[in-house]
KOLLO-941679 format. One record per residue (C-alpha): residue number from 1; residue in three letters; chain; x, y, z. Coordinates in Angstrom, 1 decimal. Each point is the difference from the previous one (the first is absolute). Last residue first. Layout:
N
TORMAR   n res chain     c1     c2     c3
TORMAR NUM ALA     A      X      Y      Z
...
END
This chain:
107
TORMAR   n res chain     c1     c2     c3
TORMAR 107 SER     A   93.7   46.9   45.3
TORMAR 106 PRO     A   -3.0   -0.2   -2.3
TORMAR 105 ARG     A    0.6    1.1   -3.5
TORMAR 104 GLY     A    0.0    3.5   -1.4
TORMAR 103 PRO     A    3.8   -0.1   -0.4
TORMAR 102 SER     A    1.2   -3.6    0.1
TORMAR 101 SER     A    0.5   -1.4    3.4
TORMAR 100 MET     A    3.5    0.1    1.7
TORMAR  99 GLY     A   -1.0    2.3    2.9
TORMAR  98 ALA     A   -1.6   -2.8    1.9
TORMAR  97 VAL     A    3.2   -2.1    0.0
TORMAR  96 ALA     A    1.9    2.0    2.6
TORMAR  95 GLU     A   -3.1    0.3    2.2
TORMAR  94 ILE     A   -0.5   -3.8   -0.2
TORMAR  93 GLY     A    3.4   -0.8    1.5
TORMAR  92 PRO     A   -1.0   -2.0    3.0
TORMAR  91 ALA     A   -2.8   -1.8   -1.8
TORMAR  90 TRP     A   -1.0   -3.1    2.0
TORMAR  89 LEU     A   -3.2   -1.8   -0.6
TORMAR  88 ASN     A   -0.6   -3.5    1.4
TORMAR  87 HIS     A   -2.2   -3.0   -0.5
TORMAR  86 VAL     A   -2.2    1.5   -2.7
TORMAR  85 GLU     A   -2.3   -2.8   -1.4
TORMAR  84 CYS     A    0.9   -1.4   -3.4
TORMAR  83 PHE     A   -1.1    0.7   -3.6
TORMAR  82 VAL     A    1.4   -0.8   -3.4
TORMAR  81 VAL     A   -0.9    1.7   -3.3
TORMAR  80 ASN     A    1.2   -0.8   -3.5
TORMAR  79 PRO     A   -1.3    2.9   -2.1
TORMAR  78 GLY     A   -2.2   -0.3   -3.0
TORMAR  77 GLY     A    0.4   -1.1   -3.6
TORMAR  76 SER     A    0.4    2.2   -3.0
TORMAR  75 LEU     A    0.1    3.7    0.9
TORMAR  74 GLN     A   -2.2    2.1   -2.3
TORMAR  73 PHE     A    0.4    3.1    2.1
TORMAR  72 GLU     A   -3.8    0.4    0.1
TORMAR  71 GLN     A   -0.5   -3.7    0.7
TORMAR  70 ALA     A    2.5    0.1    2.9
TORMAR  69 MET     A   -1.8    3.1    1.3
TORMAR  68 PRO     A   -3.3   -1.8    0.1
TORMAR  67 ALA     A    1.6   -2.8    2.1
TORMAR  66 LEU     A    1.8    2.3    2.3
TORMAR  65 THR     A   -3.0    2.1    1.1
TORMAR  64 ALA     A   -3.1   -1.8    1.1
TORMAR  63 ASP     A    1.2   -3.6    0.0
TORMAR  62 ARG     A    3.5    0.7    1.4
TORMAR  61 PHE     A   -1.3    2.6    2.5
TORMAR  60 ARG     A   -2.6   -2.5    1.3
TORMAR  59 GLU     A    2.7   -2.7    0.1
TORMAR  58 PHE     A    2.3    2.3    2.0
TORMAR  57 ASP     A   -2.6    0.6    2.6
TORMAR  56 GLU     A   -0.9   -3.7    0.1
TORMAR  55 GLN     A    3.6   -0.9    0.8
TORMAR  54 SER     A   -0.4    2.1    3.2
TORMAR  53 GLU     A    1.3    3.3    1.6
TORMAR  52 TRP     A    2.4    0.1   -2.9
TORMAR  51 ILE     A    3.8    0.1    0.0
TORMAR  50 ASP     A    1.5    0.4   -3.5
TORMAR  49 ILE     A    3.0   -1.2   -1.9
TORMAR  48 ILE     A    0.0    0.7   -3.7
TORMAR  47 ARG     A    2.5   -1.4   -2.6
TORMAR  46 LEU     A   -0.4    1.2   -3.6
TORMAR  45 GLY     A    1.5   -2.2   -2.8
TORMAR  44 GLU     A    2.4   -2.9   -0.4
TORMAR  43 ALA     A    3.2    2.0    0.0
TORMAR  42 THR     A   -1.2    1.8    3.1
TORMAR  41 ALA     A   -1.8    3.4    0.4
TORMAR  40 GLY     A   -1.0    1.4    3.3
TORMAR  39 ALA     A   -3.1    0.5    2.2
TORMAR  38 VAL     A   -0.7    0.7    3.7
TORMAR  37 HIS     A   -3.3    0.3    1.7
TORMAR  36 PHE     A   -1.2    0.0    3.7
TORMAR  35 LEU     A   -3.4    0.1    1.7
TORMAR  34 LEU     A   -2.5   -0.6   -2.8
TORMAR  33 GLY     A   -3.4   -0.8    1.5
TORMAR  32 PRO     A   -2.0    2.5   -2.0
TORMAR  31 PRO     A    1.9    1.0   -3.2
TORMAR  30 PRO     A    2.4    2.9    0.4
TORMAR  29 LYS     A   -1.5    3.5   -0.8
TORMAR  28 GLU     A    2.5    2.8   -0.4
TORMAR  27 ALA     A    3.1   -1.9   -1.0
TORMAR  26 LEU     A   -1.8   -2.9   -1.7
TORMAR  25 ASN     A   -2.0    2.3   -2.3
TORMAR  24 VAL     A   -1.5   -2.9   -1.8
TORMAR  23 MET     A    1.2    1.3   -3.4
TORMAR  22 GLU     A    3.3    1.3    1.4
TORMAR  21 ALA     A    0.9   -3.3    1.5
TORMAR  20 ALA     A   -0.9   -1.7   -3.3
TORMAR  19 ASP     A    2.1    2.4   -2.1
TORMAR  18 ASP     A    2.9   -0.5    2.3
TORMAR  17 TYR     A   -0.3   -3.8   -0.1
TORMAR  16 ASN     A   -0.3    0.0   -3.8
TORMAR  15 GLU     A    3.1    2.1   -0.2
TORMAR  14 LEU     A    1.8   -2.3    2.4
TORMAR  13 SER     A   -0.8   -2.8   -2.4
TORMAR  12 MET     A   -2.3   -3.0    0.3
TORMAR  11 GLY     A    1.1   -2.9   -2.1
TORMAR  10 PRO     A    0.0   -2.5    2.8
TORMAR   9 TRP     A   -1.9    1.2    3.1
TORMAR   8 LEU     A    1.6   -1.4    3.2
TORMAR   7 MET     A   -2.1    0.5    3.0
TORMAR   6 SER     A    0.6   -0.5    3.7
TORMAR   5 MET     A   -3.0    0.7    2.3
TORMAR   4 VAL     A    0.7    0.0    3.7
TORMAR   3 THR     A   -3.1   -0.3    2.1
TORMAR   2 ALA     A   -1.1    1.7    3.3
TORMAR   1 MET     A   -2.1   -2.1    2.3
END
């Protein structure tokens, strides 16, 4: 069953996010199991909402990729992550939003 992953990463900036996305080549080579990804800044830090094929797919990505990057960016503390099963997905305006990504980033 597909899983929603909601992450709030205090202290992570959009610059950190853009650097990380480029380092892992997110646009050209998404991690195995990632189906949907959206990110934005909040007053508390970086908010990411993903849909993964499974929670285990995200956890493999976290352990192999996110954890080492957090050390490299010297981020104190990790993200707050919550999971739930996908019940519904409805995105009637996805085409309008797809063009909003930063240059060189996934759209």
